[in-house]
MIKEKE-65224 format. One record per residue (C-alpha): x negated, y negated, z. Coordinates in Angstrom, 1 decimal, decimal comma. Layout:
N
<east->X | north->Y | up->Z>
...
END
This chain:
370
<east->-109,5 | north->-79,0 | up->62,5>
<east->-111,3 | north->-78,6 | up->65,8>
<east->-112,5 | north->-81,5 | up->68,0>
<east->-114,6 | north->-81,8 | up->71,2>
<east->-114,7 | north->-84,3 | up->74,0>
<east->-118,2 | north->-84,4 | up->75,6>
<east->-118,5 | north->-86,3 | up->78,8>
<east->-121,6 | north->-88,0 | up->80,2>
<east->-122,0 | north->-85,2 | up->82,9>
<east->-122,2 | north->-82,6 | up->80,1>
<east->-118,6 | north->-81,3 | up->80,4>
<east->-117,0 | north->-80,1 | up->77,2>
<east->-113,3 | north->-80,0 | up->76,3>
<east->-112,4 | north->-78,3 | up->73,1>
<east->-109,2 | north->-79,2 | up->71,3>
<east->-107,7 | north->-80,2 | up->67,9>
<east->-108,5 | north->-83,3 | up->65,9>
<east->-105,9 | north->-86,1 | up->65,6>
<east->-106,3 | north->-89,4 | up->63,8>
<east->-109,5 | north->-90,0 | up->61,9>
<east->-112,4 | north->-87,6 | up->61,6>
<east->-115,9 | north->-88,4 | up->62,8>
<east->-117,5 | north->-89,3 | up->66,2>
<east->-116,9 | north->-92,1 | up->68,7>
<east->-118,3 | north->-93,1 | up->72,1>
<east->-116,5 | north->-95,0 | up->74,8>
<east->-115,7 | north->-95,3 | up->78,4>
<east->-113,3 | north->-92,5 | up->79,2>
<east->-110,3 | north->-93,6 | up->81,2>
<east->-106,7 | north->-92,4 | up->81,9>
<east->-103,4 | north->-94,1 | up->82,0>
<east->-100,3 | north->-92,7 | up->83,8>
<east->-97,6 | north->-94,4 | up->81,7>
<east->-94,7 | north->-92,1 | up->80,7>
<east->-93,9 | north->-94,5 | up->77,8>
<east->-95,5 | north->-97,4 | up->76,0>
<east->-98,2 | north->-95,5 | up->74,1>
<east->-97,9 | north->-98,0 | up->71,2>
<east->-98,5 | north->-100,9 | up->73,6>
<east->-101,4 | north->-99,1 | up->75,1>
<east->-103,0 | north->-98,5 | up->71,7>
<east->-102,6 | north->-102,1 | up->70,7>
<east->-103,6 | north->-103,7 | up->74,0>
<east->-106,9 | north->-105,5 | up->73,5>
<east->-107,8 | north->-104,8 | up->77,2>
<east->-108,6 | north->-101,2 | up->76,1>
<east->-111,4 | north->-102,3 | up->73,9>
<east->-114,4 | north->-100,0 | up->74,1>
<east->-112,5 | north->-97,2 | up->75,9>
<east->-111,4 | north->-93,7 | up->75,1>
<east->-107,9 | north->-93,6 | up->76,5>
<east->-106,4 | north->-90,4 | up->78,0>
<east->-102,6 | north->-90,3 | up->78,3>
<east->-101,6 | north->-88,2 | up->81,3>
<east->-98,0 | north->-87,8 | up->80,1>
<east->-98,1 | north->-84,5 | up->78,2>
<east->-96,1 | north->-85,4 | up->75,1>
<east->-97,1 | north->-88,5 | up->73,1>
<east->-95,7 | north->-89,7 | up->69,8>
<east->-92,0 | north->-88,6 | up->70,3>
<east->-90,5 | north->-92,0 | up->69,2>
<east->-93,0 | north->-92,5 | up->66,4>
<east->-94,5 | north->-95,9 | up->65,4>
<east->-92,6 | north->-99,1 | up->65,9>
<east->-94,6 | north->-102,2 | up->64,8>
<east->-92,3 | north->-104,6 | up->66,6>
<east->-93,6 | north->-103,1 | up->69,9>
<east->-97,3 | north->-103,7 | up->69,1>
<east->-99,2 | north->-106,0 | up->71,5>
<east->-101,6 | north->-107,1 | up->68,7>
<east->-102,2 | north->-106,5 | up->65,0>
<east->-104,4 | north->-103,5 | up->65,4>
<east->-105,6 | north->-100,8 | up->67,8>
<east->-108,6 | north->-101,6 | up->70,0>
<east->-109,3 | north->-98,2 | up->71,6>
<east->-112,5 | north->-96,4 | up->70,9>
<east->-110,8 | north->-93,0 | up->71,0>
<east->-107,5 | north->-91,3 | up->72,0>
<east->-106,8 | north->-88,2 | up->74,0>
<east->-103,4 | north->-86,5 | up->74,4>
<east->-102,1 | north->-83,1 | up->75,6>
<east->-99,6 | north->-82,7 | up->72,8>
<east->-99,0 | north->-84,8 | up->69,7>
<east->-95,3 | north->-84,9 | up->68,5>
<east->-95,1 | north->-84,1 | up->64,8>
<east->-91,4 | north->-84,8 | up->64,5>
<east->-90,6 | north->-88,2 | up->66,1>
<east->-87,0 | north->-89,3 | up->66,6>
<east->-86,0 | north->-92,9 | up->67,1>
<east->-83,7 | north->-95,2 | up->65,0>
<east->-86,6 | north->-97,8 | up->64,9>
<east->-89,3 | north->-95,3 | up->63,9>
<east->-91,4 | north->-96,2 | up->60,9>
<east->-93,9 | north->-93,3 | up->60,9>
<east->-95,9 | north->-90,7 | up->62,7>
<east->-98,4 | north->-91,6 | up->65,4>
<east->-101,0 | north->-89,4 | up->63,8>
<east->-100,7 | north->-91,3 | up->60,5>
<east->-101,1 | north->-94,6 | up->62,4>
<east->-104,3 | north->-93,4 | up->64,1>
<east->-105,7 | north->-92,3 | up->60,7>
<east->-104,8 | north->-95,7 | up->59,2>
<east->-106,5 | north->-97,5 | up->62,1>
<east->-109,6 | north->-95,3 | up->62,0>
<east->-109,0 | north->-94,1 | up->65,6>
<east->-110,7 | north->-90,7 | up->66,3>
<east->-108,7 | north->-88,6 | up->68,8>
<east->-108,3 | north->-85,1 | up->70,3>
<east->-105,3 | north->-83,2 | up->71,5>
<east->-104,6 | north->-79,8 | up->73,0>
<east->-107,0 | north->-80,2 | up->75,9>
<east->-106,2 | north->-79,9 | up->79,6>
<east->-105,6 | north->-83,6 | up->80,3>
<east->-104,7 | north->-82,8 | up->83,9>
<east->-108,1 | north->-81,3 | up->84,5>
<east->-109,8 | north->-84,2 | up->82,7>
<east->-107,8 | north->-86,8 | up->84,8>
<east->-108,7 | north->-85,0 | up->88,1>
<east->-112,4 | north->-85,0 | up->87,1>
<east->-112,2 | north->-88,8 | up->86,4>
<east->-110,5 | north->-89,4 | up->89,7>
<east->-113,1 | north->-87,5 | up->91,6>
<east->-116,2 | north->-88,6 | up->89,7>
<east->-115,0 | north->-92,0 | up->88,5>
<east->-114,7 | north->-93,2 | up->84,9>
<east->-117,5 | north->-92,0 | up->82,7>
<east->-118,7 | north->-92,4 | up->79,1>
<east->-117,6 | north->-89,8 | up->76,6>
<east->-117,9 | north->-88,8 | up->73,0>
<east->-115,2 | north->-87,3 | up->70,7>
<east->-116,5 | north->-85,3 | up->67,8>
<east->-114,3 | north->-83,9 | up->65,0>
<east->-114,7 | north->-82,8 | up->61,4>
<east->-117,3 | north->-80,2 | up->62,2>
<east->-117,1 | north->-76,4 | up->62,2>
<east->-118,7 | north->-76,1 | up->65,6>
<east->-119,6 | north->-78,3 | up->68,5>
<east->-123,0 | north->-79,8 | up->68,3>
<east->-125,6 | north->-78,8 | up->70,8>
<east->-125,1 | north->-80,7 | up->74,0>
<east->-128,7 | north->-81,5 | up->74,9>
<east->-130,5 | north->-84,2 | up->76,9>
<east->-130,8 | north->-86,4 | up->73,8>
<east->-127,0 | north->-86,4 | up->73,2>
<east->-126,2 | north->-87,0 | up->76,9>
<east->-128,6 | north->-89,9 | up->76,9>
<east->-126,9 | north->-91,5 | up->73,9>
<east->-123,5 | north->-91,1 | up->75,6>
<east->-124,8 | north->-92,5 | up->78,9>
<east->-126,4 | north->-95,5 | up->77,3>
<east->-123,2 | north->-96,8 | up->75,8>
<east->-121,9 | north->-100,0 | up->77,5>
<east->-119,1 | north->-102,5 | up->76,8>
<east->-120,7 | north->-105,9 | up->76,2>
<east->-119,3 | north->-109,2 | up->75,0>
<east->-115,9 | north->-107,7 | up->74,8>
<east->-114,0 | north->-111,0 | up->75,0>
<east->-116,1 | north->-112,7 | up->72,4>
<east->-115,6 | north->-109,7 | up->70,0>
<east->-111,8 | north->-109,7 | up->70,0>
<east->-110,5 | north->-113,1 | up->71,0>
<east->-108,9 | north->-115,1 | up->68,2>
<east->-111,6 | north->-117,1 | up->66,3>
<east->-109,5 | north->-120,2 | up->66,0>
<east->-106,3 | north->-121,9 | up->67,3>
<east->-103,1 | north->-120,1 | up->66,5>
<east->-101,5 | north->-121,0 | up->63,2>
<east->-98,2 | north->-119,6 | up->64,3>
<east->-97,1 | north->-122,8 | up->66,0>
<east->-95,7 | north->-126,0 | up->64,3>
<east->-96,2 | north->-128,5 | up->67,1>
<east->-98,8 | north->-130,8 | up->68,5>
<east->-99,3 | north->-130,6 | up->72,3>
<east->-100,4 | north->-134,3 | up->72,5>
<east->-97,2 | north->-135,6 | up->70,9>
<east->-94,8 | north->-137,9 | up->72,8>
<east->-93,3 | north->-135,7 | up->75,5>
<east->-90,2 | north->-137,9 | up->75,7>
<east->-89,1 | north->-136,7 | up->72,2>
<east->-89,2 | north->-133,0 | up->73,1>
<east->-88,0 | north->-131,5 | up->76,4>
<east->-89,7 | north->-128,1 | up->75,7>
<east->-92,5 | north->-127,3 | up->78,0>
<east->-95,8 | north->-127,0 | up->76,2>
<east->-98,1 | north->-124,2 | up->77,4>
<east->-101,6 | north->-123,4 | up->76,3>
<east->-102,3 | north->-119,6 | up->76,1>
<east->-106,1 | north->-119,2 | up->76,5>
<east->-106,7 | north->-116,0 | up->74,6>
<east->-109,3 | north->-113,6 | up->76,1>
<east->-107,6 | north->-110,6 | up->74,4>
<east->-104,0 | north->-111,6 | up->75,0>
<east->-101,1 | north->-109,2 | up->74,8>
<east->-98,4 | north->-110,6 | up->72,5>
<east->-95,7 | north->-110,1 | up->75,2>
<east->-97,2 | north->-113,0 | up->77,3>
<east->-96,4 | north->-115,4 | up->74,5>
<east->-93,0 | north->-113,7 | up->74,0>
<east->-92,1 | north->-114,2 | up->77,6>
<east->-93,0 | north->-117,9 | up->77,5>
<east->-91,1 | north->-118,5 | up->74,3>
<east->-88,1 | north->-116,6 | up->75,6>
<east->-88,0 | north->-119,3 | up->78,3>
<east->-88,0 | north->-122,1 | up->75,7>
<east->-91,7 | north->-123,0 | up->75,9>
<east->-93,8 | north->-124,0 | up->72,9>
<east->-97,0 | north->-122,0 | up->73,0>
<east->-100,4 | north->-122,9 | up->71,5>
<east->-102,9 | north->-120,1 | up->71,5>
<east->-106,6 | north->-121,2 | up->71,9>
<east->-109,6 | north->-118,9 | up->71,5>
<east->-111,9 | north->-117,8 | up->74,3>
<east->-114,5 | north->-120,3 | up->73,0>
<east->-112,2 | north->-123,3 | up->73,8>
<east->-113,7 | north->-125,9 | up->76,1>
<east->-112,1 | north->-127,5 | up->79,2>
<east->-112,3 | north->-131,0 | up->77,6>
<east->-110,4 | north->-129,7 | up->74,5>
<east->-107,7 | north->-128,1 | up->76,7>
<east->-107,2 | north->-131,2 | up->78,9>
<east->-107,1 | north->-133,5 | up->75,9>
<east->-104,1 | north->-131,7 | up->74,5>
<east->-102,0 | north->-133,0 | up->77,4>
<east->-100,2 | north->-129,7 | up->77,9>
<east->-97,8 | north->-129,0 | up->80,7>
<east->-99,4 | north->-125,7 | up->81,8>
<east->-102,2 | north->-123,3 | up->81,1>
<east->-102,0 | north->-119,5 | up->80,9>
<east->-105,1 | north->-117,4 | up->81,3>
<east->-104,6 | north->-114,1 | up->79,5>
<east->-105,6 | north->-110,6 | up->80,0>
<east->-108,6 | north->-109,1 | up->78,3>
<east->-111,3 | north->-106,3 | up->78,4>
<east->-114,6 | north->-105,8 | up->80,0>
<east->-116,5 | north->-107,0 | up->83,0>
<east->-115,1 | north->-110,4 | up->84,1>
<east->-118,4 | north->-111,6 | up->85,6>
<east->-120,2 | north->-111,4 | up->82,2>
<east->-118,1 | north->-114,3 | up->80,8>
<east->-120,2 | north->-117,0 | up->82,5>
<east->-119,4 | north->-119,7 | up->79,9>
<east->-115,6 | north->-119,2 | up->80,1>
<east->-115,8 | north->-119,2 | up->84,0>
<east->-117,7 | north->-122,5 | up->83,9>
<east->-115,0 | north->-124,0 | up->81,7>
<east->-112,2 | north->-122,7 | up->84,0>
<east->-114,0 | north->-124,2 | up->86,9>
<east->-113,9 | north->-127,6 | up->85,2>
<east->-110,2 | north->-127,4 | up->84,8>
<east->-109,8 | north->-126,4 | up->88,5>
<east->-112,0 | north->-129,4 | up->89,5>
<east->-109,5 | north->-131,6 | up->87,5>
<east->-106,9 | north->-130,1 | up->89,7>
<east->-103,7 | north->-131,4 | up->88,0>
<east->-103,0 | north->-128,8 | up->85,3>
<east->-100,8 | north->-125,9 | up->86,5>
<east->-102,6 | north->-122,5 | up->85,8>
<east->-101,3 | north->-118,9 | up->85,8>
<east->-103,7 | north->-116,1 | up->85,3>
<east->-103,0 | north->-112,5 | up->84,4>
<east->-105,4 | north->-109,5 | up->84,8>
<east->-108,8 | north->-110,7 | up->83,3>
<east->-107,5 | north->-114,3 | up->83,6>
<east->-106,8 | north->-113,6 | up->87,3>
<east->-110,4 | north->-112,3 | up->87,8>
<east->-112,1 | north->-115,1 | up->86,0>
<east->-110,0 | north->-117,7 | up->87,8>
<east->-111,1 | north->-116,1 | up->91,1>
<east->-114,8 | north->-116,1 | up->90,0>
<east->-114,5 | north->-119,8 | up->89,0>
<east->-113,2 | north->-120,5 | up->92,6>
<east->-116,0 | north->-118,7 | up->94,3>
<east->-114,7 | north->-115,2 | up->94,7>
<east->-116,6 | north->-112,0 | up->93,7>
<east->-115,4 | north->-109,0 | up->91,6>
<east->-116,5 | north->-105,4 | up->91,5>
<east->-115,8 | north->-102,3 | up->89,5>
<east->-113,3 | north->-99,8 | up->90,7>
<east->-114,0 | north->-96,0 | up->90,8>
<east->-111,4 | north->-95,1 | up->88,2>
<east->-109,3 | north->-98,3 | up->87,8>
<east->-105,6 | north->-98,9 | up->87,7>
<east->-103,9 | north->-98,0 | up->84,5>
<east->-100,3 | north->-97,1 | up->84,0>
<east->-96,7 | north->-98,3 | up->84,8>
<east->-96,2 | north->-97,1 | up->88,4>
<east->-98,5 | north->-99,0 | up->90,7>
<east->-97,0 | north->-100,4 | up->93,9>
<east->-98,0 | north->-103,9 | up->95,1>
<east->-96,8 | north->-105,7 | up->98,2>
<east->-95,8 | north->-109,3 | up->98,5>
<east->-97,7 | north->-110,6 | up->101,6>
<east->-95,0 | north->-113,2 | up->102,4>
<east->-91,7 | north->-111,2 | up->102,0>
<east->-93,1 | north->-107,7 | up->102,6>
<east->-91,3 | north->-106,5 | up->99,5>
<east->-92,9 | north->-103,8 | up->97,3>
<east->-92,8 | north->-104,1 | up->93,5>
<east->-93,7 | north->-101,5 | up->91,0>
<east->-96,0 | north->-102,8 | up->88,4>
<east->-97,8 | north->-102,1 | up->85,1>
<east->-101,6 | north->-102,3 | up->85,3>
<east->-104,6 | north->-101,9 | up->83,1>
<east->-108,0 | north->-102,9 | up->84,7>
<east->-111,3 | north->-101,4 | up->85,9>
<east->-112,4 | north->-104,4 | up->88,0>
<east->-110,9 | north->-106,1 | up->91,0>
<east->-111,4 | north->-109,2 | up->93,1>
<east->-113,2 | north->-108,4 | up->96,4>
<east->-110,9 | north->-108,9 | up->99,4>
<east->-113,7 | north->-110,3 | up->101,6>
<east->-114,8 | north->-112,9 | up->99,1>
<east->-111,7 | north->-115,1 | up->99,2>
<east->-112,3 | north->-118,6 | up->100,5>
<east->-109,9 | north->-120,4 | up->102,8>
<east->-108,0 | north->-122,1 | up->99,9>
<east->-107,4 | north->-118,8 | up->98,2>
<east->-104,5 | north->-116,9 | up->99,8>
<east->-103,9 | north->-113,3 | up->98,9>
<east->-100,3 | north->-113,1 | up->97,6>
<east->-100,1 | north->-109,4 | up->96,7>
<east->-102,1 | north->-106,4 | up->97,5>
<east->-102,2 | north->-102,8 | up->96,2>
<east->-100,3 | north->-100,4 | up->98,4>
<east->-102,4 | north->-97,5 | up->97,4>
<east->-105,9 | north->-98,8 | up->98,0>
<east->-105,5 | north->-102,3 | up->99,5>
<east->-107,2 | north->-104,2 | up->96,7>
<east->-106,3 | north->-107,8 | up->95,8>
<east->-103,3 | north->-108,0 | up->93,4>
<east->-102,5 | north->-111,7 | up->93,5>
<east->-104,0 | north->-115,0 | up->94,7>
<east->-102,3 | north->-118,3 | up->95,4>
<east->-104,6 | north->-121,3 | up->95,6>
<east->-103,5 | north->-123,9 | up->98,1>
<east->-105,6 | north->-126,8 | up->96,9>
<east->-104,6 | north->-126,8 | up->93,2>
<east->-101,4 | north->-125,8 | up->91,3>
<east->-102,7 | north->-122,4 | up->90,4>
<east->-101,9 | north->-118,7 | up->91,0>
<east->-102,8 | north->-115,4 | up->89,4>
<east->-101,9 | north->-111,7 | up->89,5>
<east->-103,9 | north->-108,6 | up->88,7>
<east->-100,9 | north->-106,7 | up->87,3>
<east->-98,8 | north->-107,4 | up->84,2>
<east->-95,5 | north->-109,2 | up->84,8>
<east->-94,9 | north->-109,2 | up->81,0>
<east->-95,2 | north->-105,4 | up->80,9>
<east->-93,5 | north->-103,6 | up->78,1>
<east->-93,1 | north->-100,7 | up->78,3>
<east->-93,0 | north->-100,7 | up->82,0>
<east->-91,2 | north->-102,0 | up->85,1>
<east->-89,8 | north->-105,6 | up->85,0>
<east->-89,9 | north->-106,1 | up->88,7>
<east->-92,3 | north->-109,0 | up->88,6>
<east->-91,1 | north->-110,7 | up->85,5>
<east->-89,9 | north->-113,5 | up->87,7>
<east->-93,4 | north->-114,8 | up->88,0>
<east->-93,1 | north->-116,5 | up->84,6>
<east->-90,2 | north->-118,4 | up->86,1>
<east->-92,3 | north->-119,3 | up->89,2>
<east->-95,0 | north->-120,6 | up->86,9>
<east->-92,6 | north->-122,8 | up->84,9>
<east->-91,1 | north->-124,1 | up->88,2>
<east->-94,6 | north->-125,1 | up->89,2>
<east->-95,1 | north->-126,7 | up->85,8>
<east->-91,9 | north->-128,7 | up->86,1>
<east->-92,9 | north->-129,8 | up->89,6>
<east->-96,1 | north->-131,2 | up->88,3>
<east->-94,5 | north->-132,6 | up->85,1>
END
């Protein structure tokens, strides 16, 4: 069955349908990861986006639910050069195409993903539409292009963050700490990847997941040892209510905070910084960042379309990492409160584990304030 990708500039890519049939609109982006397609598909940060995999063969190790970052796929569409029909892995539980169909994800394969990626790098990310299940491509006229261009990602965090506190935990954060030596961490869920919680639990922490609608008063009343601000989708600046609540926690100034990706951006906004949209974002597992103190370069996994503006950092916000490729802010250490954040993903899986030590650094800060 044929399928077509129509971009907002009128470009048309013809290929073969994968996944569900129908039509879908989203922001067309690309990710350079050579592995981790299951994590990409289930990463809530990709909400509202049509994801292009630059690696040419996808699906070769099938579907492995244990590797999912959430219970479902959040992408608006999926683009690959070639879909593997015969996956091989001892953990495999099915074909990727069947998973896409079950999730209702509309996709396209067999197009020149290299040409598409070069176009997005030159022109910047743009909206697109995937159409399948028809005998021929519909007429690409001004009306259709207008529909594609009018699409925008709004209220992304509110749409996908957990509606209530996690029911996966069996503890109360305000219990007598003397009876339990485990560090108690709140994970504020803005579209959290499961691996953030896994990394904390691996280090013996007890984790309570709170929804994006949680209030500062509620968080502080739980008497937790630390607060994790999760990743998530969309424009960080639109989350004005959440940013206001983060500011209250910062004003309290005693609860150790660690922010990742969207959490990093919203913490920065709460502290007086500004954010702006990147031309084509950073998505993939091979992004170099440099530690401003040691000078060491780490290879990181990233997935974001916005960044904190370098020139907006106040005196109490010290840039701890920067992107080697374009100089953008990749980490901030706050000198007036026990808080720091990074733009990349230290919990990356699949991806490099170079910066996994940041979870240990966070827990060291928690113990220092405990």
